[in-house]
Backbone and ligand atoms as CSV (ligand in chain L), in Angstrom:
chain,resi,resn,atom,element,x,y,z
A,1,MET,N,N,15.737,-16.674,-36.904
A,1,MET,CA,C,14.701,-17.204,-36.022
A,1,MET,C,C,14.582,-18.723,-36.172
A,2,ILE,N,N,13.983,-19.350,-35.152
A,2,ILE,CA,C,13.951,-20.828,-35.089
A,2,ILE,C,C,12.660,-21.324,-35.754
A,3,CYS,N,N,12.774,-22.318,-36.627
A,3,CYS,CA,C,11.600,-22.931,-37.274
A,3,CYS,C,C,10.782,-23.717,-36.253
A,4,GLN,N,N,9.464,-23.556,-36.273
A,4,GLN,CA,C,8.603,-24.269,-35.352
A,4,GLN,C,C,8.486,-25.765,-35.739
A,5,GLN,N,N,8.675,-26.055,-37.034
A,5,GLN,CA,C,8.477,-27.432,-37.528
A,5,GLN,C,C,9.714,-28.307,-37.232
A,6,CYS,N,N,10.907,-27.794,-37.648
A,6,CYS,CA,C,12.083,-28.659,-37.588
A,6,CYS,C,C,13.141,-28.137,-36.638
A,7,GLY,N,N,13.028,-26.917,-36.164
A,7,GLY,CA,C,13.985,-26.368,-35.225
A,7,GLY,C,C,15.217,-25.794,-35.867
A,8,ALA,N,N,15.234,-25.688,-37.186
A,8,ALA,CA,C,16.426,-25.160,-37.876
A,8,ALA,C,C,16.477,-23.652,-37.701
A,9,ALA,N,N,17.705,-23.107,-37.618
A,9,ALA,CA,C,17.888,-21.675,-37.499
A,9,ALA,C,C,17.766,-21.027,-38.864
A,10,ASN,N,N,16.968,-19.943,-38.992
A,10,ASN,CA,C,16.758,-19.259,-40.257
A,10,ASN,C,C,17.072,-17.772,-40.092
A,11,ALA,N,N,17.161,-17.056,-41.219
A,11,ALA,CA,C,17.392,-15.623,-41.162
A,11,ALA,C,C,16.186,-14.944,-40.489
A,12,GLU,N,N,16.411,-13.806,-39.864
A,12,GLU,CA,C,15.338,-13.109,-39.131
A,12,GLU,C,C,14.237,-12.658,-40.088
A,13,ASP,N,N,14.565,-12.268,-41.314
A,13,ASP,CA,C,13.568,-11.774,-42.250
A,13,ASP,C,C,13.012,-12.866,-43.151
A,14,ALA,N,N,13.365,-14.159,-42.917
A,14,ALA,CA,C,12.868,-15.224,-43.771
A,14,ALA,C,C,11.401,-15.503,-43.487
A,15,SER,N,N,10.574,-15.711,-44.555
A,15,SER,CA,C,9.177,-15.996,-44.365
A,15,SER,C,C,8.932,-17.518,-44.350
A,16,ARG,N,N,9.851,-18.275,-44.948
A,16,ARG,CA,C,9.738,-19.718,-44.934
A,16,ARG,C,C,11.024,-20.348,-44.510
A,17,CYS,N,N,10.939,-21.515,-43.878
A,17,CYS,CA,C,12.122,-22.233,-43.381
A,17,CYS,C,C,12.975,-22.740,-44.562
A,18,ALA,N,N,14.258,-22.533,-44.509
A,18,ALA,CA,C,15.169,-22.988,-45.568
A,18,ALA,C,C,15.294,-24.505,-45.540
A,19,ASN,N,N,15.020,-25.124,-44.412
A,19,ASN,CA,C,15.188,-26.579,-44.279
A,19,ASN,C,C,13.936,-27.351,-44.687
A,20,CYS,N,N,12.694,-26.955,-44.142
A,20,CYS,CA,C,11.508,-27.752,-44.377
A,20,CYS,C,C,10.435,-26.951,-45.104
A,21,LEU,N,N,10.685,-25.673,-45.422
A,21,LEU,CA,C,9.785,-24.802,-46.166
A,21,LEU,C,C,8.485,-24.506,-45.406
A,22,ALA,N,N,8.442,-24.732,-44.110
A,22,ALA,CA,C,7.281,-24.382,-43.335
A,22,ALA,C,C,7.237,-22.866,-43.154
A,23,ALA,N,N,6.018,-22.306,-43.062
A,23,ALA,CA,C,5.895,-20.857,-42.874
A,23,ALA,C,C,6.422,-20.497,-41.493
A,24,LEU,N,N,7.234,-19.433,-41.452
A,24,LEU,CA,C,7.794,-18.994,-40.168
A,24,LEU,C,C,6.879,-17.894,-39.576
A,25,VAL,N,N,6.531,-18.099,-38.308
A,25,VAL,CA,C,5.662,-17.129,-37.598
A,25,VAL,C,C,6.529,-16.365,-36.598
A,26,LYS,N,N,6.606,-15.047,-36.778
A,26,LYS,CA,C,7.515,-14.251,-35.940
A,26,LYS,C,C,7.085,-14.266,-34.468
A,27,SER,N,N,5.778,-14.186,-34.221
A,27,SER,CA,C,5.331,-14.057,-32.838
A,27,SER,C,C,5.579,-15.327,-32.046
A,28,ALA,N,N,5.769,-16.462,-32.777
A,28,ALA,CA,C,5.991,-17.733,-32.078
A,28,ALA,C,C,7.460,-17.920,-31.736
A,29,SER,N,N,8.276,-16.931,-32.022
A,29,SER,CA,C,9.727,-17.043,-31.732
A,29,SER,C,C,9.927,-17.174,-30.225
A,30,PRO,N,N,10.761,-18.142,-29.797
A,30,PRO,CA,C,10.956,-18.323,-28.346
A,30,PRO,C,C,11.721,-17.148,-27.715
A,31,SER,N,N,12.409,-16.337,-28.518
A,31,SER,CA,C,13.152,-15.228,-27.935
A,31,SER,C,C,12.216,-14.093,-27.501
A,32,ALA,N,N,10.981,-14.067,-28.046
A,32,ALA,CA,C,10.021,-13.039,-27.682
A,32,ALA,C,C,8.737,-13.678,-27.152
A,33,PRO,N,N,8.732,-14.124,-25.912
A,33,PRO,CA,C,7.502,-14.746,-25.390
A,33,PRO,C,C,6.394,-13.721,-25.194
A,34,ALA,N,N,5.165,-14.196,-25.336
A,34,ALA,CA,C,4.021,-13.303,-25.172
A,34,ALA,C,C,4.012,-12.761,-23.731
A,35,PRO,N,N,3.739,-11.504,-23.549
A,35,PRO,CA,C,3.734,-10.948,-22.179
A,35,PRO,C,C,2.653,-11.589,-21.326
A,36,ALA,N,N,3.059,-11.975,-20.129
A,36,ALA,CA,C,2.113,-12.627,-19.228
A,36,ALA,C,C,1.065,-11.590,-18.790
A,37,PRO,N,N,-0.198,-12.000,-18.632
A,37,PRO,CA,C,-1.231,-11.044,-18.181
A,37,PRO,C,C,-0.908,-10.527,-16.791
A,38,GLN,N,N,-0.908,-9.206,-16.647
A,38,GLN,CA,C,-0.573,-8.599,-15.351
A,38,GLN,C,C,-1.773,-8.728,-14.413
A,39,PRO,N,N,-1.488,-9.051,-13.153
A,39,PRO,CA,C,-2.602,-9.085,-12.167
A,39,PRO,C,C,-3.193,-7.684,-11.988
A,40,ARG,N,N,-4.491,-7.616,-11.860
A,40,ARG,CA,C,-5.164,-6.309,-11.707
A,40,ARG,C,C,-4.919,-5.775,-10.320
A,41,THR,N,N,-4.612,-4.492,-10.279
A,41,THR,CA,C,-4.364,-3.842,-8.972
A,41,THR,C,C,-5.708,-3.454,-8.349
A,42,PRO,N,N,-5.750,-3.312,-7.036
A,42,PRO,CA,C,-7.005,-2.919,-6.384
A,42,PRO,C,C,-7.541,-1.598,-6.895
A,43,ALA,N,N,-6.663,-0.705,-7.334
A,43,ALA,CA,C,-7.128,0.601,-7.840
A,43,ALA,C,C,-7.993,0.409,-9.082
A,44,GLU,N,N,-7.628,-0.598,-9.917
A,44,GLU,CA,C,-8.418,-0.819,-11.133
A,44,GLU,C,C,-9.801,-1.322,-10.772
A,45,TYR,N,N,-9.905,-2.131,-9.689
A,45,TYR,CA,C,-11.194,-2.633,-9.296
A,45,TYR,C,C,-12.112,-1.494,-8.836
A,46,THR,N,N,-11.543,-0.577,-8.045
A,46,THR,CA,C,-12.364,0.498,-7.521
A,46,THR,C,C,-12.728,1.502,-8.606
A,47,ALA,N,N,-11.842,1.612,-9.666
A,47,ALA,CA,C,-12.114,2.566,-10.725
A,47,ALA,C,C,-13.180,2.034,-11.682
A,48,ALA,N,N,-13.449,0.726,-11.618
A,48,ALA,CA,C,-14.465,0.149,-12.528
A,48,ALA,C,C,-15.846,0.712,-12.182
A,49,PRO,N,N,-16.701,0.956,-13.160
A,49,PRO,CA,C,-18.007,1.515,-12.883
A,49,PRO,C,C,-18.871,0.563,-12.059
A,50,VAL,N,N,-19.484,1.071,-11.024
A,50,VAL,CA,C,-20.319,0.266,-10.158
A,50,VAL,C,C,-21.776,0.560,-10.531
A,51,PRO,N,N,-22.589,-0.480,-10.897
A,51,PRO,CA,C,-23.974,-0.193,-11.296
A,51,PRO,C,C,-24.782,0.454,-10.202
A,52,ASN,N,N,-24.606,-0.017,-8.945
A,52,ASN,CA,C,-25.358,0.593,-7.838
A,52,ASN,C,C,-24.391,1.421,-7.013
A,53,ALA,N,N,-24.117,2.637,-7.471
A,53,ALA,CA,C,-23.171,3.524,-6.798
A,53,ALA,C,C,-23.679,3.861,-5.408
A,54,ASN,N,N,-22.738,3.993,-4.483
A,54,ASN,CA,C,-23.100,4.272,-3.107
A,54,ASN,C,C,-23.365,5.764,-2.938
A,55,ILE,N,N,-24.623,6.171,-3.096
A,55,ILE,CA,C,-25.000,7.570,-2.945
A,55,ILE,C,C,-25.715,7.706,-1.594
A,56,ARG,N,N,-25.268,8.657,-0.792
A,56,ARG,CA,C,-25.870,8.829,0.537
A,56,ARG,C,C,-27.325,9.238,0.386
A,57,ASN,N,N,-28.214,8.607,1.159
A,57,ASN,CA,C,-29.631,8.950,1.071
A,57,ASN,C,C,-30.094,9.846,2.212
A,58,TYR,N,N,-29.241,10.051,3.237
A,58,TYR,CA,C,-29.563,10.946,4.377
A,58,TYR,C,C,-30.850,10.549,5.039
A,59,LEU,N,N,-31.144,9.235,5.013
A,59,LEU,CA,C,-32.420,8.782,5.604
A,59,LEU,C,C,-32.411,8.980,7.128
A,60,ALA,N,N,-31.306,8.606,7.762
A,60,ALA,CA,C,-31.202,8.735,9.233
A,60,ALA,C,C,-31.316,10.211,9.634
A,61,GLU,N,N,-30.630,11.085,8.909
A,61,GLU,CA,C,-30.676,12.510,9.216
A,61,GLU,C,C,-32.093,13.055,9.025
A,62,SER,N,N,-32.760,12.597,7.956
A,62,SER,CA,C,-34.103,13.074,7.680
A,62,SER,C,C,-35.080,12.682,8.781
A,63,ILE,N,N,-34.935,11.426,9.274
A,63,ILE,CA,C,-35.808,10.970,10.340
A,63,ILE,C,C,-35.562,11.772,11.614
A,64,LEU,N,N,-34.262,12.050,11.884
A,64,LEU,CA,C,-33.928,12.796,13.093
A,64,LEU,C,C,-34.491,14.216,13.051
A,65,VAL,N,N,-34.323,14.891,11.923
A,65,VAL,CA,C,-34.820,16.276,11.876
A,65,VAL,C,C,-36.342,16.288,11.871
A,66,THR,N,N,-36.989,15.212,11.333
A,66,THR,CA,C,-38.452,15.169,11.376
A,66,THR,C,C,-38.926,15.037,12.827
A,67,LEU,N,N,-38.218,14.225,13.608
A,67,LEU,CA,C,-38.634,13.960,14.979
A,67,LEU,C,C,-38.312,15.144,15.897
A,68,PHE,N,N,-37.087,15.722,15.726
A,68,PHE,CA,C,-36.603,16.651,16.728
A,68,PHE,C,C,-36.572,18.101,16.250
A,69,CYS,N,N,-36.661,18.341,14.979
A,69,CYS,CA,C,-36.572,19.734,14.499
A,69,CYS,C,C,-37.917,20.166,13.938
A,70,CYS,N,N,-37.938,20.389,12.685
A,70,CYS,CA,C,-39.145,20.961,12.079
A,70,CYS,C,C,-39.869,19.884,11.274
A,71,LEU,N,N,-41.073,19.520,11.679
A,71,LEU,CA,C,-41.777,18.401,11.071
A,71,LEU,C,C,-42.042,18.566,9.563
A,72,PRO,N,N,-42.617,19.698,9.094
A,72,PRO,CA,C,-42.910,19.812,7.660
A,72,PRO,C,C,-41.658,19.715,6.786
A,73,PHE,N,N,-40.562,20.430,7.195
A,73,PHE,CA,C,-39.335,20.360,6.390
A,73,PHE,C,C,-38.700,18.967,6.473
A,74,GLY,N,N,-38.812,18.332,7.627
A,74,GLY,CA,C,-38.271,16.991,7.804
A,74,GLY,C,C,-38.982,15.997,6.888
A,75,ILE,N,N,-40.304,16.164,6.705
A,75,ILE,CA,C,-41.065,15.284,5.831
A,75,ILE,C,C,-40.598,15.439,4.364
A,76,VAL,N,N,-40.310,16.686,3.963
A,76,VAL,CA,C,-39.774,16.926,2.622
A,76,VAL,C,C,-38.432,16.223,2.455
A,77,ALA,N,N,-37.557,16.338,3.474
A,77,ALA,CA,C,-36.266,15.669,3.431
A,77,ALA,C,C,-36.448,14.153,3.371
A,78,LEU,N,N,-37.432,13.637,4.115
A,78,LEU,CA,C,-37.690,12.188,4.102
A,78,LEU,C,C,-38.139,11.731,2.725
A,79,ALA,N,N,-38.995,12.521,2.071
A,79,ALA,CA,C,-39.475,12.145,0.755
A,79,ALA,C,C,-38.320,12.045,-0.254
A,80,TYR,N,N,-37.396,13.002,-0.201
A,80,TYR,CA,C,-36.249,12.957,-1.112
A,80,TYR,C,C,-35.322,11.792,-0.769
A,81,SER,N,N,-35.030,11.623,0.528
A,81,SER,CA,C,-34.060,10.593,0.912
A,81,SER,C,C,-34.596,9.193,0.622
A,82,SER,N,N,-35.930,8.991,0.723
A,82,SER,CA,C,-36.449,7.658,0.461
A,82,SER,C,C,-36.471,7.344,-1.018
A,83,SER,N,N,-36.324,8.364,-1.887
A,83,SER,CA,C,-36.329,8.098,-3.327
A,83,SER,C,C,-34.903,7.885,-3.871
A,84,VAL,N,N,-33.887,8.117,-3.018
A,84,VAL,CA,C,-32.489,8.001,-3.490
A,84,VAL,C,C,-32.172,6.557,-3.884
A,85,ASN,N,N,-32.475,5.578,-2.981
A,85,ASN,CA,C,-32.096,4.209,-3.238
A,85,ASN,C,C,-32.815,3.632,-4.471
A,86,GLY,N,N,-34.107,3.934,-4.592
A,86,GLY,CA,C,-34.874,3.421,-5.722
A,86,GLY,C,C,-34.313,3.935,-7.046
A,87,LYS,N,N,-33.922,5.244,-7.044
A,87,LYS,CA,C,-33.416,5.814,-8.286
A,87,LYS,C,C,-32.053,5.220,-8.637
A,88,SER,N,N,-31.188,5.033,-7.630
A,88,SER,CA,C,-29.852,4.505,-7.932
A,88,SER,C,C,-29.956,3.039,-8.366
A,89,GLN,N,N,-30.945,2.297,-7.811
A,89,GLN,CA,C,-31.081,0.886,-8.200
A,89,GLN,C,C,-31.660,0.752,-9.611
A,90,SER,N,N,-32.467,1.722,-10.042
A,90,SER,CA,C,-33.027,1.668,-11.383
A,90,SER,C,C,-32.089,2.281,-12.406
A,91,GLY,N,N,-30.869,2.669,-11.975
A,91,GLY,CA,C,-29.897,3.205,-12.920
A,91,GLY,C,C,-29.907,4.680,-13.076
A,92,ASP,N,N,-30.846,5.392,-12.429
A,92,ASP,CA,C,-30.946,6.863,-12.552
A,92,ASP,C,C,-29.999,7.492,-11.548
A,93,LEU,N,N,-28.664,7.432,-11.844
A,93,LEU,CA,C,-27.687,7.927,-10.890
A,93,LEU,C,C,-27.766,9.428,-10.750
A,94,ALA,N,N,-28.042,10.125,-11.859
A,94,ALA,CA,C,-28.133,11.597,-11.786
A,94,ALA,C,C,-29.329,11.991,-10.909
A,95,GLY,N,N,-30.468,11.317,-11.071
A,95,GLY,CA,C,-31.633,11.596,-10.247
A,95,GLY,C,C,-31.385,11.253,-8.809
A,96,ALA,N,N,-30.650,10.150,-8.544
A,96,ALA,CA,C,-30.372,9.744,-7.183
A,96,ALA,C,C,-29.468,10.787,-6.500
A,97,ARG,N,N,-28.468,11.284,-7.259
A,97,ARG,CA,C,-27.573,12.309,-6.656
A,97,ARG,C,C,-28.366,13.584,-6.386
A,98,GLU,N,N,-29.286,13.932,-7.284
A,98,GLU,CA,C,-30.085,15.139,-7.095
A,98,GLU,C,C,-30.970,15.017,-5.845
A,99,ALA,N,N,-31.619,13.842,-5.726
A,99,ALA,CA,C,-32.463,13.591,-4.562
A,99,ALA,C,C,-31.660,13.614,-3.290
A,100,SER,N,N,-30.417,13.060,-3.354
A,100,SER,CA,C,-29.535,13.061,-2.179
A,100,SER,C,C,-29.189,14.475,-1.771
A,101,ALA,N,N,-28.887,15.340,-2.758
A,101,ALA,CA,C,-28.548,16.738,-2.479
A,101,ALA,C,C,-29.749,17.466,-1.891
A,102,MET,N,N,-30.961,17.186,-2.412
A,102,MET,CA,C,-32.163,17.851,-1.913
A,102,MET,C,C,-32.468,17.395,-0.479
A,103,ALA,N,N,-32.286,16.096,-0.218
A,103,ALA,CA,C,-32.509,15.593,1.149
A,103,ALA,C,C,-31.592,16.291,2.128
A,104,ARG,N,N,-30.301,16.457,1.716
A,104,ARG,CA,C,-29.339,17.118,2.583
A,104,ARG,C,C,-29.738,18.554,2.820
A,105,ALA,N,N,-30.167,19.247,1.750
A,105,ALA,CA,C,-30.530,20.656,1.850
A,105,ALA,C,C,-31.721,20.834,2.793
A,106,TRP,N,N,-32.722,19.969,2.701
A,106,TRP,CA,C,-33.900,20.109,3.546
A,106,TRP,C,C,-33.596,19.734,4.994
A,107,CYS,N,N,-32.616,18.814,5.216
A,107,CYS,CA,C,-32.170,18.531,6.575
A,107,CYS,C,C,-31.582,19.783,7.197
A,108,PHE,N,N,-30.751,20.506,6.382
A,108,PHE,CA,C,-30.135,21.737,6.881
A,108,PHE,C,C,-31.195,22.806,7.166
A,109,VAL,N,N,-32.187,22.937,6.281
A,109,VAL,CA,C,-33.278,23.915,6.474
A,109,VAL,C,C,-34.013,23.616,7.762
A,110,SER,N,N,-34.286,22.322,7.990
A,110,SER,CA,C,-35.023,21.939,9.184
A,110,SER,C,C,-34.219,22.211,10.449
A,111,MET,N,N,-32.909,21.902,10.392
A,111,MET,CA,C,-32.061,22.167,11.570
A,111,MET,C,C,-31.932,23.691,11.798
A,112,ALA,N,N,-31.807,24.455,10.725
A,112,ALA,CA,C,-31.680,25.908,10.864
A,112,ALA,C,C,-32.926,26.485,11.478
A,113,THR,N,N,-34.105,25.941,11.102
A,113,THR,CA,C,-35.363,26.421,11.657
A,113,THR,C,C,-35.402,26.185,13.149
A,114,LEU,N,N,-34.955,25.014,13.577
A,114,LEU,CA,C,-34.903,24.702,15.009
A,114,LEU,C,C,-33.973,25.656,15.741
A,115,LEU,N,N,-32.787,25.913,15.169
A,115,LEU,CA,C,-31.815,26.794,15.818
A,115,LEU,C,C,-32.371,28.206,15.920
A,116,LEU,N,N,-33.035,28.687,14.865
A,116,LEU,CA,C,-33.645,30.013,14.926
A,116,LEU,C,C,-34.708,30.077,16.008
A,117,PHE,N,N,-35.507,29.012,16.102
A,117,PHE,CA,C,-36.584,28.936,17.096
A,117,PHE,C,C,-36.001,28.997,18.498
A,118,ILE,N,N,-34.931,28.173,18.741
A,118,ILE,CA,C,-34.295,28.172,20.067
A,118,ILE,C,C,-33.668,29.531,20.347
A,119,GLY,N,N,-33.026,30.119,19.338
A,119,GLY,CA,C,-32.368,31.402,19.516
A,119,GLY,C,C,-33.382,32.492,19.852
A,120,ARG,N,N,-34.558,32.439,19.212
A,120,ARG,CA,C,-35.596,33.447,19.457
A,120,ARG,C,C,-36.101,33.353,20.886
A,121,ILE,N,N,-36.313,32.118,21.358
A,121,ILE,CA,C,-36.790,31.925,22.743
A,121,ILE,C,C,-35.721,32.434,23.700
A,122,ALA,N,N,-34.456,32.118,23.442
A,122,ALA,CA,C,-33.355,32.521,24.306
A,122,ALA,C,C,-33.300,34.048,24.406
A,123,VAL,N,N,-33.441,34.721,23.256
A,123,VAL,CA,C,-33.394,36.193,23.242
A,123,VAL,C,C,-34.572,36.750,24.031
A,124,GLN,N,N,-35.754,36.145,23.902
A,124,GLN,CA,C,-36.951,36.618,24.626
A,124,GLN,C,C,-36.764,36.473,26.127
A,125,VAL,N,N,-36.197,35.327,26.567
A,125,VAL,CA,C,-35.978,35.099,27.997
A,125,VAL,C,C,-34.975,36.097,28.525
A,126,MET,N,N,-33.867,36.305,27.775
A,126,MET,CA,C,-32.858,37.267,28.208
A,126,MET,C,C,-33.422,38.682,28.273
A,127,PHE,N,N,-34.258,39.015,27.273
A,127,PHE,CA,C,-34.837,40.360,27.235
A,127,PHE,C,C,-35.767,40.588,28.412
A,128,SER,N,N,-36.594,39.585,28.746
A,128,SER,CA,C,-37.530,39.757,29.852
A,128,SER,C,C,-36.787,39.825,31.174
A,129,MET,N,N,-35.639,39.082,31.290
A,129,MET,CA,C,-34.841,39.172,32.504
A,129,MET,C,C,-34.203,40.549,32.622
A,130,LEU,N,N,-33.710,41.082,31.494
A,130,LEU,CA,C,-33.112,42.444,31.521
A,130,LEU,C,C,-34.149,43.455,31.921
A,131,MET,N,N,-35.368,43.336,31.357
A,131,MET,CA,C,-36.447,44.268,31.650
A,131,MET,C,C,-36.814,44.200,33.151
A,132,ALA,N,N,-36.836,42.975,33.669
A,132,ALA,CA,C,-37.170,42.781,35.108
A,132,ALA,C,C,-36.105,43.445,35.967
A,133,ALA,N,N,-34.831,43.298,35.576
A,133,ALA,CA,C,-33.736,43.918,36.335
A,133,ALA,C,C,-33.823,45.430,36.238
A,134,ALA,N,N,-34.153,45.965,35.053
A,134,ALA,CA,C,-34.191,47.418,34.866
A,134,ALA,C,C,-35.325,48.031,35.637
A,135,THR,N,N,-36.438,47.322,35.776
A,135,THR,CA,C,-37.604,47.890,36.476
A,135,THR,C,C,-37.610,47.507,37.948
A,136,GLY,N,N,-36.483,46.934,38.431
A,136,GLY,CA,C,-36.367,46.630,39.840
A,136,GLY,C,C,-37.084,45.380,40.286
A,137,GLY,N,N,-37.340,44.477,39.329
A,137,GLY,CA,C,-38.060,43.240,39.660
A,137,GLY,C,C,-37.257,42.299,40.531
A,138,PHE,N,N,-35.936,42.405,40.484
A,138,PHE,CA,C,-35.077,41.515,41.255
A,138,PHE,C,C,-34.761,42.083,42.642
A,139,ARG,N,N,-35.209,43.312,42.971
A,139,ARG,CA,C,-34.898,43.878,44.275
A,139,ARG,C,C,-35.878,43.516,45.328
L,1,ZN,ZN,ZN,11.901,-25.852,-40.710
């Protein structure tokens, strides 16, 4: 290996230079340069933990089902969805995910209630039309 002080060539296992007696440092050998820092890939950036994780709050869906579907269930969904952002910002990611799941569930309950309501009315209308036809109401 090459001496850093005087440039003299020494044995690979020598701890001191035979020419100037300076301590030989193996890592400073020019034949083994320090590895250059690798540029970070985009995947490493996305894999890094994000303090404010993007958790869906279903706020738009909750407002829609409150307006157009079932008001009491929609209000429950709204209460959960409005608490998602506050919980995720305060670091309570588990609570934010739970509130997000509850908001989604209540949106589904509200929509299902509306569909059942519409279906019930449709069945009643069809039934009354059938009854009218059977009793000669259309003749
Ligand atoms: Zn030397």
